[in-house]
ZADO-1210 file (C-alpha; in nm, 4 decimals, padded with zeros to 6 digits):
<atoms>
<atom x="01.1239" y="07.6993" z="07.7333" code="MET" pos="1"/>
<atom x="00.9698" y="07.7670" z="07.3953" code="LYS" pos="2"/>
<atom x="01.1507" y="07.6330" z="07.1113" code="LYS" pos="3"/>
<atom x="01.0107" y="07.8299" z="06.8318" code="SER" pos="4"/>
<atom x="01.0351" y="08.2019" z="06.7717" code="ARG" pos="5"/>
<atom x="00.7396" y="08.4261" z="06.7212" code="THR" pos="6"/>
<atom x="00.6960" y="08.5294" z="06.3924" code="HIS" pos="7"/>
<atom x="00.6297" y="08.9232" z="06.3193" code="ALA" pos="8"/>
<atom x="00.3098" y="09.0256" z="06.1519" code="ARG" pos="9"/>
<atom x="00.3513" y="09.1144" z="05.8092" code="ARG" pos="10"/>
<atom x="00.2113" y="09.4573" z="05.7049" code="LYS" pos="11"/>
<atom x="-00.0640" y="09.4517" z="05.4453" code="SER" pos="12"/>
<atom x="00.0883" y="09.4680" z="05.0775" code="ARG" pos="13"/>
<atom x="-00.2203" y="09.6207" z="04.9075" code="GLY" pos="14"/>
<atom x="-00.4373" y="09.4601" z="04.6235" code="PRO" pos="15"/>
<atom x="-00.2866" y="09.1374" z="04.4388" code="LYS" pos="16"/>
<atom x="-00.3448" y="09.2542" z="04.0991" code="ILE" pos="17"/>
<atom x="-00.0449" y="09.2212" z="03.8425" code="SER" pos="18"/>
<atom x="00.0678" y="09.5317" z="03.6232" code="ARG" pos="19"/>
<atom x="-00.0473" y="09.3905" z="03.3003" code="SER" pos="20"/>
<atom x="-00.3926" y="09.3561" z="03.4501" code="ARG" pos="21"/>
<atom x="-00.3797" y="09.7143" z="03.5992" code="LEU" pos="22"/>
<atom x="-00.2721" y="09.8406" z="03.2458" code="LEU" pos="23"/>
<atom x="-00.5481" y="09.6500" z="03.0953" code="LEU" pos="24"/>
<atom x="-00.7985" y="09.8250" z="03.3134" code="LEU" pos="25"/>
<atom x="-00.6653" y="10.1400" z="03.2898" code="ARG" pos="26"/>
<atom x="-00.6853" y="10.1254" z="02.9087" code="ASN" pos="27"/>
<atom x="-01.0288" y="09.9959" z="02.9537" code="ASP" pos="28"/>
<atom x="-01.1459" y="10.2817" z="03.1551" code="LEU" pos="29"/>
<atom x="-00.9584" y="10.5529" z="02.8908" code="ASP" pos="30"/>
<atom x="-01.1510" y="10.3628" z="02.6314" code="GLY" pos="31"/>
<atom x="-01.4842" y="10.4143" z="02.8013" code="MET" pos="32"/>
<atom x="-01.4170" y="10.7784" z="02.9015" code="ARG" pos="33"/>
<atom x="-01.3337" y="10.8468" z="02.5390" code="ASN" pos="34"/>
<atom x="-01.6575" y="10.6417" z="02.4161" code="THR" pos="35"/>
<atom x="-01.8668" y="10.8306" z="02.6609" code="MET" pos="36"/>
<atom x="-01.7358" y="11.1785" z="02.5876" code="SER" pos="37"/>
<atom x="-01.7789" y="11.1346" z="02.2114" code="HIS" pos="38"/>
<atom x="-02.1563" y="11.0126" z="02.2728" code="THR" pos="39"/>
<atom x="-02.2326" y="11.3058" z="02.4745" code="CYS" pos="40"/>
<atom x="-02.0681" y="11.5556" z="02.2264" code="ASP" pos="41"/>
<atom x="-02.2645" y="11.3919" z="01.9347" code="ASN" pos="42"/>
<atom x="-02.5779" y="11.3166" z="02.1265" code="PHE" pos="43"/>
<atom x="-02.8133" y="11.4737" z="01.8482" code="TRP" pos="44"/>
<atom x="-02.6521" y="11.2954" z="01.5906" code="VAL" pos="45"/>
<atom x="-02.6171" y="10.9594" z="01.6952" code="ILE" pos="46"/>
<atom x="-02.9236" y="10.7225" z="01.6598" code="SER" pos="47"/>
<atom x="-03.0858" y="10.6159" z="01.9922" code="GLU" pos="48"/>
<atom x="-03.0227" y="10.2643" z="01.9030" code="HIS" pos="49"/>
<atom x="-02.6510" y="10.3102" z="01.8642" code="ASP" pos="50"/>
<atom x="-02.6317" y="10.5078" z="02.1950" code="ILE" pos="51"/>
<atom x="-02.8308" y="10.2095" z="02.3748" code="ARG" pos="52"/>
<atom x="-02.5500" y="09.9813" z="02.2294" code="GLU" pos="53"/>
<atom x="-02.2758" y="10.1791" z="02.3523" code="THR" pos="54"/>
<atom x="-02.4184" y="10.2130" z="02.7136" code="LEU" pos="55"/>
<atom x="-02.4625" y="09.8614" z="02.7231" code="ALA" pos="56"/>
<atom x="-02.1372" y="09.7703" z="02.6187" code="ARG" pos="57"/>
<atom x="-01.9717" y="10.0357" z="02.8707" code="THR" pos="58"/>
<atom x="-02.1990" y="09.8811" z="03.1437" code="GLU" pos="59"/>
<atom x="-02.0361" y="09.5530" z="03.0797" code="GLN" pos="60"/>
<atom x="-01.7037" y="09.6986" z="03.0693" code="LYS" pos="61"/>
<atom x="-01.7434" y="09.8664" z="03.4091" code="ILE" pos="62"/>
<atom x="-01.8965" y="09.5446" z="03.5640" code="GLY" pos="63"/>
<atom x="-01.5641" y="09.3473" z="03.4395" code="ARG" pos="64"/>
<atom x="-01.3584" y="09.6210" z="03.5949" code="ALA" pos="65"/>
<atom x="-01.5432" y="09.6056" z="03.9208" code="LEU" pos="66"/>
<atom x="-01.5236" y="09.2465" z="03.9050" code="ASP" pos="67"/>
<atom x="-01.1370" y="09.2333" z="03.8572" code="MET" pos="68"/>
<atom x="-01.0943" y="09.5133" z="04.1424" code="LEU" pos="69"/>
<atom x="-01.2885" y="09.2811" z="04.3811" code="LYS" pos="70"/>
<atom x="-01.0622" y="08.9923" z="04.3150" code="THR" pos="71"/>
<atom x="-00.7586" y="09.1813" z="04.3551" code="ALA" pos="72"/>
<atom x="-00.8644" y="09.3241" z="04.7045" code="ALA" pos="73"/>
</atoms>
């Protein structure tokens, strides 16, 4: 006779990410969206160098957001 009971399998609880990190991620994405819309609206006014810097910073933020989501999943 078996002395230990069988354990029920737990359901997947979704990604492991804290609320504060999720809020930080949401704020970063909102900021990126605002920056990109501002850049598109003022494309002819902003210098090419500033546009390149903005795109580089946005690319870095997107990379950090993707890394955060990879570790959460």
